[in-house]
C-alpha positions in Angstrom: 58.8 26.7 -54.3 56.8 29.8 -55.0 59.4 31.9 -53.2 62.2 30.2 -55.2 60.5 30.9 -58.5 59.7 34.5 -57.5 63.3 35.2 -56.5 65.1 33.6 -59.5 62.5 33.7 -62.4 64.0 36.8 -64.0 67.6 35.4 -64.1 66.5 32.1 -65.3 64.1 33.5 -68.0 66.8 36.0 -69.1 69.4 33.2 -69.6 66.8 31.1 -71.5 65.7 34.0 -73.7 69.3 34.9 -74.6 70.2 31.3 -75.4 67.0 30.5 -77.3 66.1 33.9 -78.8 62.4 33.2 -78.7 60.0 34.4 -75.9 57.7 31.4 -75.8 60.6 28.9 -76.0 62.3 30.8 -73.1 59.1 30.7 -71.1 58.9 26.9 -71.6 62.5 26.3 -70.8 62.3 28.5 -67.6 59.2 26.6 -66.5 60.9 23.2 -67.2 63.9 24.5 -65.2 61.8 25.1 -62.1 60.0 21.8 -62.6 63.3 19.9 -62.7 64.6 22.0 -59.7 61.5 21.0 -57.7 62.0 17.3 -58.5 65.6 17.5 -57.4 65.3 19.9 -54.5 66.1 17.2 -51.9 69.5 16.7 -53.6 70.5 20.3 -53.3 73.5 21.1 -51.1 72.2 23.8 -48.9 75.7 25.0 -48.1 76.1 26.3 -51.6 74.3 29.1 -53.4 71.2 27.8 -55.3 71.4 30.3 -58.2 74.3 28.6 -60.1 72.5 25.3 -59.7 69.3 26.8 -61.2 71.3 28.4 -64.1 73.0 25.1 -64.8 69.6 23.4 -65.1 68.3 26.3 -67.3 71.4 26.0 -69.5 70.9 22.2 -69.9 67.2 22.8 -70.8 68.1 25.3 -73.4 70.8 23.2 -75.0 68.3 20.3 -75.2 65.8 22.7 -76.9 68.4 24.0 -79.3 69.3 20.4 -80.4 65.6 19.6 -80.9 65.1 22.9 -82.8 68.1 22.1 -85.1 66.3 18.9 -86.2 63.1 20.8 -87.2 62.6 23.3 -90.1 62.2 26.9 -89.0 59.1 28.8 -90.0 59.4 32.5 -90.6 56.5 34.9 -90.4 55.2 36.1 -93.8 54.6 39.7 -92.7 56.8 41.6 -90.2 55.3 44.3 -88.1 57.4 47.5 -88.7 55.3 50.1 -86.8 56.0 53.8 -86.4 59.5 53.9 -85.0 61.9 56.8 -85.0 65.4 56.4 -86.6 67.1 56.1 -83.1 64.6 53.4 -82.0 65.1 51.5 -85.3 68.9 51.7 -84.9 68.6 50.4 -81.4 66.5 47.5 -82.6 69.0 46.8 -85.4 71.9 46.7 -83.0 69.9 44.5 -80.6 69.0 42.2 -83.5 72.6 42.1 -84.7 73.8 41.2 -81.3 71.0 38.5 -81.0 72.1 37.1 -84.4 75.7 37.2 -83.3 74.9 35.3 -80.1 73.0 32.8 -82.2 76.2 31.9 -84.1 78.1 31.1 -81.0 78.7 27.5 -79.8 76.2 26.7 -77.1 78.8 26.4 -74.4 80.5 29.7 -75.3 77.1 31.5 -75.5 76.1 30.2 -72.1 79.4 31.2 -70.5 79.2 34.6 -72.1 75.7 35.3 -70.9 76.4 34.0 -67.4 79.3 36.4 -67.2 77.9 39.5 -68.9 74.2 39.3 -68.1 74.0 37.3 -64.9 77.3 38.9 -63.7 78.6 35.6 -62.3 82.3 35.3 -61.6 84.5 32.9 -63.6 84.6 30.6 -60.6 80.7 30.5 -60.3 80.4 29.9 -64.0 83.0 27.1 -63.8 80.8 25.6 -61.0 77.6 26.0 -63.0 79.1 24.5 -66.2 81.2 21.9 -64.4 84.4 22.9 -66.2 87.7 24.4 -65.1 87.9 28.1 -64.6 90.5 28.4 -67.4 88.0 26.9 -69.8 85.4 29.4 -68.8 87.8 32.3 -69.4 88.6 30.9 -72.8 85.0 30.4 -73.7 84.0 33.9 -72.6 86.9 35.4 -74.5 86.2 33.4 -77.7 82.5 34.3 -77.5 83.4 38.0 -77.2 85.8 37.8 -80.1 83.3 35.9 -82.3 80.6 38.5 -81.5 82.9 41.4 -82.3 83.9 39.8 -85.6 80.2 39.3 -86.5 79.4 42.9 -85.6 82.4 44.1 -87.7 81.5 42.0 -90.7 77.9 43.4 -90.6 79.3 47.0 -90.4 77.7 47.6 -87.0 81.1 48.4 -85.2 84.3 49.7 -86.5 87.5 47.6 -86.4 89.2 49.1 -83.4 90.2 48.5 -79.9 87.2 50.6 -78.8 84.8 47.9 -80.1 86.6 45.3 -77.9 86.3 47.5 -74.8 82.5 48.1 -75.3 81.8 44.3 -75.2 
């Protein structure tokens, strides 16, 4: 189990963080993913790659947490730490924040498909296997997520309305 966690913890945590947007929630979801995996390790088909199976578990954990979170009020910090950042660093943080906000507006299934494709670099077939949906559905979800994210960034004035914006994402 230690080797499994060591090998896949980065990918699992990365997916959880992108889906949940909070470091501590992502840590908890990643830990829960590996606990569930350990409990069900005997059921794994060793003929297939284990990473899509783990990412499917992580996605399910994250969706559960997102549903629970939507039922609770959100508490915001009273003071935000600004620090001494250069203009370029601040612009990079702003873009990162805008992308994070845009990802937060996506449907859960669209966000998960988008992140599996762009961050985990899984193929459409692998994503279809992870999400247990047809490959055409995955392509549609990734495309719609991309379009929604671009629209968000355009509305916020982060990117210009052009074909170049579509190519960048």
